[in-house]
N, C-alpha and C positions, 0 to 999 in steps of 0.2 A: 634508486633507483627502483623499479615497478618491478610488482614480481611476474611472472609467468603467465600466470591468469589477469594478472593488469595487464600487461601489456597486450595479450589477446581477446583481451574487449575491447582495447582501443583505437588495431586494428579495425575492428566492425563497427564503431560507434558512427551514428548518425550515416551506413554508409546504406544506401538509397538499392546499390546492388543488393543485397540483400532481403530486399520485394518479394514475398509471397501471397497468390491468390487468396489463403485461408486469411488474411486479414479481414478480409471483407464480411462474407457470412460472421467474423467472430465481434467485427464491428455489427454488422444486423442484430443479431443476438444483445449483444452489449440497448441498443437502441430499442430493443423488443420489451426487454425484463424492464428498463424505467418508464417504453410510452403504457404499459400496462397496469403501472400502480399509478401515473398520470390520469391514466384514462375513468380511473377507480378514485380519483380523488385524492389517495392514497397517500398526502404529502409524510407522515408521520416515518412513514419508510422512502420517499426520493430525499427525503433532508436529509436523514441517515443515512443513506447510499453516500449521497455527496459527499457530503462530510466523512466519510471510512476513507472512501479514495482522495479528498484535498488530502487528509493525514498522511496517505503512502507517498502522495509526491511533497509533502513534506521531507519523510523521512528519504527521501531519493536523494533530493538536492543534498539535503548534510552530509549525506553519505560519500559521492560525489564530492565533496568541499574538504570529504578524510583525507580524498587520493591528492587532491590538488595541492593540499601542505606537506600530505606526510611525503608525498614523489612514489611509494612504497606497493596501495595499497588498501582500497575501502575497504571499507565496514564488510560489506557480500558486497560480490561481483555475481555476473551473468556474462559471462565468454564462449558460452556453450551458442549450438545453432538457434536461431532466432529469424524469421520476418525484419524484427528488426531494433536495435537493440542504440532507447532513446538519450539512456542518460548510463552511467556505470557498471549498475547495478539494476536496472529498469529495461530490460523489452518489453515490446505490444504485450507476446499475452500474459506476462505477468500487470501491465499496466491495464487489459481488459477482463482482469480476473479480479481483479482488487475495484474494477471501477460495477464489479456485481455485486462482492462477494458484501459490502455495508445492508444492501437490498436483507439478501438474504439469512443473515445470522442476527439479522432486525424482527424475522417474523417468527425467532424462536423466541423472542419477546412475551410471558406472561403479559397478561391484559393490567392487569391490577400491579401497582410497580409495588407497592407496596407491598406485595405478599413475601416472604420469606424463605429461603429455600437451605436447610442443615441451621436455617438461625443467620443465615445471611440477608443481604437486602440481595435478592434477586436478578436486578443489574448489574450486581459481583459477580456475583460465582457464571451468569452467562457468558462475558466479559472473559474471567478464569478461564474457563472452559475451552470457548474459542478459543485463545489464545495461546493454550497451549496445545491446540489441535493443529492450531496455524505450525506450533515450533514446530512439531512431528514430525511436520508436513516439510519444512522446510530442512530439516536432518535427512529427510528421506531423498532431498535436492541435493546434499551435499553431499549422502553417500551415491548417488547417481556420477558424482561431482561438471553439473550443470549449476549449480549455483556456492559459490566458491569463495571459503574464510584464510585469512593469511594470518590474521588476528590470535596468538594464543587465550585474550582474553574473549575471545566469540567463536565457538565450537560449542560441541556436544556434549564437552566437559562441565560448561558454563552454563547451560539454557534458559538459567532463569533473570541472566541479562539479557537475553534473546525477547524471554515474558512480555520483560518489563518495557524495554525501551526500544525491542521490534515490534511488536502487536498489542501489548495491552491497551495505549492509550485510542487507538486506533480506536477501539472497542468503547471504549469510556465514550468517552466521544460522540463517537454514534449514537450511542443511548445515552448520552443528555439533549444532543438535538433530536433527537426520538421524541422525549418526554416532555419538550419543550411547548408551557403553553399557548403557544400564540406561530400560526404562518409566520408570522414578519419577525418572531425572535428566530426561528430557523433558518428565514433566509439568509437574515443580519447575518447570523451566527457564518453560515455557510459559508458569502460571500468574504465573510473577514482571514474565514481560511481561505479559497479560492486567489484572492488576492494579494494573499500574503508569497502563496506557489509563485505568481502570476511575475506577480514584483522580478521576483529572485532568480526564476526561470531567465527576466529576459535581462537581470544584472548581472549574471551571471555566466550567462551561453550569447545573450547579443555585447553585448559592451564588455565584457570585462573577458570572454574564453574563456574562464578553468572549467566549465565541470564543459 
């Protein structure tokens, strides 16, 4: 039987009546952020941003599948106010946030990828720092009851699990793509991430109706 928060999310899942006009300026902001980097031919940031965003979609898909198979709750849910709930744990506002976040967090990378910070690779330190920041933000969102957790092993008492499986791989993959030597390699890798996402969405929403 679904939890109360899961039931609330299901009630508004992909309900077009939730639409709010602020979605349009948010979309324009996302497009502007990418347009600026494309204009500058800064392909490192463009592809890092797309990789980061694609990994969030991957996470949201498996999170939705957890609910499908348990019929209890997703690992995290987003039953609060939103202009559109895309998946049980992903609303349009979160989606647009992650669309831009990969570019933002890649801008902080030192130009020299071999440089050490506290004796550690700077990419790893930046990834850990970014993931910790995201976990702290998620704790505040959970405290405000707009992002819900229903499993004992995914909560404020076990933040390391949220850090590793919720966020760290977003940063590591985005930075890996950022540092690839050629645009072709970046494009192939990002294309593969998004191809997996697209196939999964078509299969699990359009064909099977699971999520």
